[in-house]
N, C-alpha and C positions, 0 to 999 in steps of 0.2 A: 504494499499499500504505499502511496506517495505521501511526502511530508504534509502537502496541504489537506490531503483527505484525512491523515490521521488527525491533524489539528483540528479541523472541522467536527470530527466525529468525538474527539475525546476532551478537547479543550473547552471550558465555558466561553460561549460567544459573546463576549463583552468588548471586543476589539475590532474596528474596521481595518483590516491589514491591507497594506499594498500588496500587489500581485509579484512578489519576489521571495524566494527561499534563499536567504542568505546563509552561506556555509563558512566562509572565512573572510578576514580583513588583514590588511597591513597598512600602516599610516592612516591616510584618509580615503583609502579605497577598500571597498568590499567587493565580494564576488558571490554570485549565486550558485546553485546546483548545477547549472548548465555551463559554467565558466564565463558568464558575462560579468563585467566590471561595472562598478558604479562608483562615482566620486560621492563622497559623504558631506553634504551640508547640514546634517541633522545631530551628530555626535550622539546618537541615541537619546534625542531630547536633551541635548546639553551634558550627558553623562560622561562620554568618552572624550574627556578634556585634553588627553594626549593621543587621540586617534586610536586605531585598532592596534592592540598587542605591541604597545611600546616595550622595546626590548628591557629598559631600566625597570619598567613597572612589572613585567612578566618575570623578572629575575627576582625582584623582591617578593612578589606574590608566591612563586615557586619555593624559594628558600623558606618561607614562613610556613607555608602548607607542608613542607617535609619536617619541620621542626617541632611546631606546637600550632594546630589548627583552632583549637577552642578550648577553653577551660571554665567559663561563666565569671560573671562578675563578683564571685564571692573570693576570688584570688587576684593578686596584682599580677600584670604581664608587662613587659618592655614595650610592644609595639603601641598600645594605646596611651602610654605615658609619654613616650616620646613624641607622638603625634599631638597630644594635648599641648605639650610645651611649646612646639614649632608653631602651632595654630594660634595660640594666644599670643605669642610674640608677633607673629604677623598681623592680627587683628587689632591688638591693643585691648583685648578683653581678658577676663580674668580666669574663667573656668569653663568647662564644657561638658555636657551630657552627650553621651554617644547613642544614638539610636539606628534604625534601618532605612529610613526613608524621610523625604521631605514632610509629608503628612505627619508622620510620628514626631519629627523635630517641632512642628507647628503645634501639636497637641501639647507637648512639653512646655512650650513657650505660653500657651493659654494657662496651663495649670501654675506656672511661675507668677503670672501676672495676677491671677486669681488669689493665690496664697499670699503673696506681698502685700496685696491690699486688705484681704480678710485678717491678716496679723495686725495690720495697724489701724484699719478703719471699721472692721466688722463685716459680717455675711452679707449686707445689702450693697455692698460697693463690689460688684463682680462682673458687670457688663464689659465686652470688648467692642470698641469700635473700629470697623473696617471700613475699606472703601468700596464704592460701587465699581463694578467690572473687575474686581480682585479675583484671584484663585488661590486657595491655600491648602487644597487637598481633598481627597474622597473618603475620608472617614465620616462617620457622621456628624462629628463636631466641626471638623475643618470644612466640610460642605456648608454648613450653616454660617462658618465664619466667611465663606466665599461671598463677594458681593454681587452675584449673578443670580437671577430668579430662575433661570433655566436648571439650575442644579439643585433647587429647593422644590423637589418633587419626589414622589414615589417611596421615600423612605421615613415617612413620618413615624413618631415624632422627632424631630431633629432636637438637639442639645440647644436649650434656650441660652439667652444672654449675649446675643450679638445684635448691634445696630450698624447701620451704613450710612455714610456720608459721601458726598461727591468729591471725586478726586481733584485736587488743584483749587478747592473751593473752601477757603478757611472759615467763611460765614456759616457754611452748612455744617462744617465740623463742629463749630462752636454751638449750632442751634442743637446739635444732638448730644452735647455733653451736658448730662445731668448728674445728679449726685450719685448714680449707680455705676458710672463709667469708672474702671480701673486701668484701661490701657488702650493704646491706638495701635493697630497692626497694618503695616502697609508694604508693599512691594514697591522698591525704587523703581523698577519697570514692570509694567503689568504684562506678564508674558503671555499667558493662554488668553487674557483680554484683548490682544492685539498688538502686542510688543509697543506698549504706550508708556514712555517714560514721565515720572512725575516731575513737576516744576521744581528746580532746586529752592525757590524762595519757600514754595508750599511746605517742602519738607523740613526746612529750618524753621518755619513757623510752627509746624507741628511739634518739633522738638522743644521749641521755647515754651509752648503751651503745656506739654508734658512735664516739663522741669517746673513750671509755675504751679500746678496742680497737683503735683507728685502722682502723675500717671506715668505707666511704663510705656515706652516707645519700643515696639516690636518691629524689627525689620525682618521680613521675609526674603532672604536672598538664596533660597533654594536653586533658583535658575540664574539669578544675576551673579552670585558670589563666585568666588575662586577664579577670578581674573576674566570672566566673561565679558566684562564690560570695559577692560582695559585697566581697571585697578583691582587689587585682590578682592575688596568689598565695593561694591557700587555706592555705598553711602559716603565712602571717601571722597568721591565727586560732589557731593552734597554738603561736605564739611560737617557732618553730624555723627555722633557716636551713640547708637542706640543702646537701650538697656538690655535688650535681648536681641540676637541675631541668629536666624535659623539658616543652615546651610544643607547641601545634600548633593544633587545631581554631578557636578564636575569634581567633586573632591575624592571619589572613591575609585575614579579611573575606569569605572565599568562594574565595580562590585557594590552591593547595596550597602548603603550608610545614609545616615541624617545626623545633624549636629545641632544641638541647641546651647548657643554660646551666651554666657552671662557675663555683664559688666561687674565692677566692683560693687555696684549697688544692689545687684541681684545675686551675687555669688553663693550667699548664704541661705537663700530663700528655701531649698530644699535640704531636708534633713533625711536621716535614715529611714527607709521605708516609704519616702514620699513619691518616688518614682522608680522605675526599672525597666530593663531591657534584656531578655535572654541573649540575644545576639548582638547588643549593642557593644561596640568596642572590640569587636572580633579581632583577633590577631592578624589573621591573613588580609582582611579588609584594611586596617589600620597600616600594614606595612606597604600596601600598595598606595594608599592615601598620603603617606608620607613621602613617597617619591612625587606625587603630584603637587603637594604644597611646597616642597623644595624647589622644584621647577619652576612652578607658575608664580610664586612670590618673588622671584628674581626680577629686578627693576627692568633689566634688558628684556626678558620675556614678555612682561607686561607692556612695555613701549611697543613691541612687535604685535601684541594683539591689537592696539589702538591703531597702530600703521595698516594693519591688514583690514581692519574695519573701514579706515579712511579710504582705502584702496578699492574695497568692494563698492562703496558708494560712488566713487569717481568713475569706475568702469561701467556702473549700470545708470548713472545720470543721465545718459542720452538715449536711453531706451523709452520709445513714445509710450509704450503700454503701462510703464510705471509712473503713477500719478504722485506718489511721494515714498519717501524711506523714513522709518521711524526705528528709534532703538538708540544702543549705546554700544560701542567696541564692536564685538562680533556676535551681537545679539539684534538682529536687524528684522523689520518687518517690511514687506513691500506692498503697497496699496496699488491694485490694478484698475485700470480704466474700464476694460470690457470683458475680461477673462475671469471665470470663477476661479478662486484660488485652489479648490480640491482638484478640479480638472486640470489645472496647470501643474500641479504636483505630480499628477498621474502621467502627464505627458513628459515631464522632465524624466521620470523613472524610465520610461521607454526609451529615452536617449542616453540613459547612463549617469542621471544624476539623482540624488535622494535629496529633497527639500521636505520642509513641514508647512503646516498651515496655522494660522491663529485668527479665528473667526474669519474675516474677508480677506486677510492678508497671507501672502507667501512668507513663511518664517525661515529664517537662515540662522543656522548654530553651528557652523563648521568646527571642527577640531581646533583648538587654540594653536596648535603647532603645524597645522597644515602647510604643506610645502607650496612654493610660488607656482610651480608647474601643476600641481592639483587644483589650486585655486582658480588658475587661470582655465584650465580645462572645464572646470565646473561652471566657471562664470560665462564661458563660451556656449556650453549647452543651455544655461539659463536664458540668455539674450536670443538664441536661436528659437527656443520654445515661445518666449514672449513675443517674438516678431512674426510668428506664423500666423 
């Protein structure tokens, strides 16, 4: 039985897959079971920050898998401790909790915000304010935290305690801030919402408002973090230091991970038994993630990300079909004039290029270390498809 038939027979049908069975990959190029090659402008939805099977990452993962693959968090291990040290040095935050996904990291951030507030102000101050058009995950709580009505269906009752304000509208935020609100949760760039960056002044005003009212500012950097926007954290470009930052996608280099990073203000909120994760901080995952952080946090590497993002914009600037380009660094969204984004993505695949969509836009998330040759090849295909 062929792979697609096995998939359709035995795997829950919750994904609308593209018509390709990928079997191997190297750098920013994947191959399918028939030997066809595809330039990857998706990074596995921002996960493969160093592309497919980076040799240094593979070596670290293989070595750790053959040394100590898992113990549980009842014991100390070296890989998570070394990763935590490096991650906190790079971000300027204080402590990290390791989980397995961005949704789990956001769940942890919600718990930190509520416990911080309940400890100081009582049980009536537990509401999280998030932004319209946001996306924070697919668990019951993070679906409700997501500021899109399309996600608020089928799975009732959702976790209560969330309100939504318009992005880049401080007056609307203030109007929603009653005495029950304990935190504001935002994505520096709303990825699933259409690759829409927040205004820097708005983010700075949010940070000032949180400081004034002792609310926690939670930055969901699950997709924007780990160099994706040209700085290790996107918040660096807004000149703010959140109280909690969540990470996932690009940090593990391809293995499941999620991080909830706490500032000095929030590092003591969780005590023994307040939170946990069986697989969080897994030695193999952390060994690979350490390679990613070491490489991506290098200033020269981050500068190259910004340069590649600028280059993509320049190459695509004269494509008549592209109405506008949004995003930051190598997290870009292309608004099309006449074509449907999903149809354009399918056409790109037939020509040997993998791209994503985000609402009405074509979304580009190439590996951060993609070569000039692969980048040019992918852009040539994209221009051809959008010109047909």
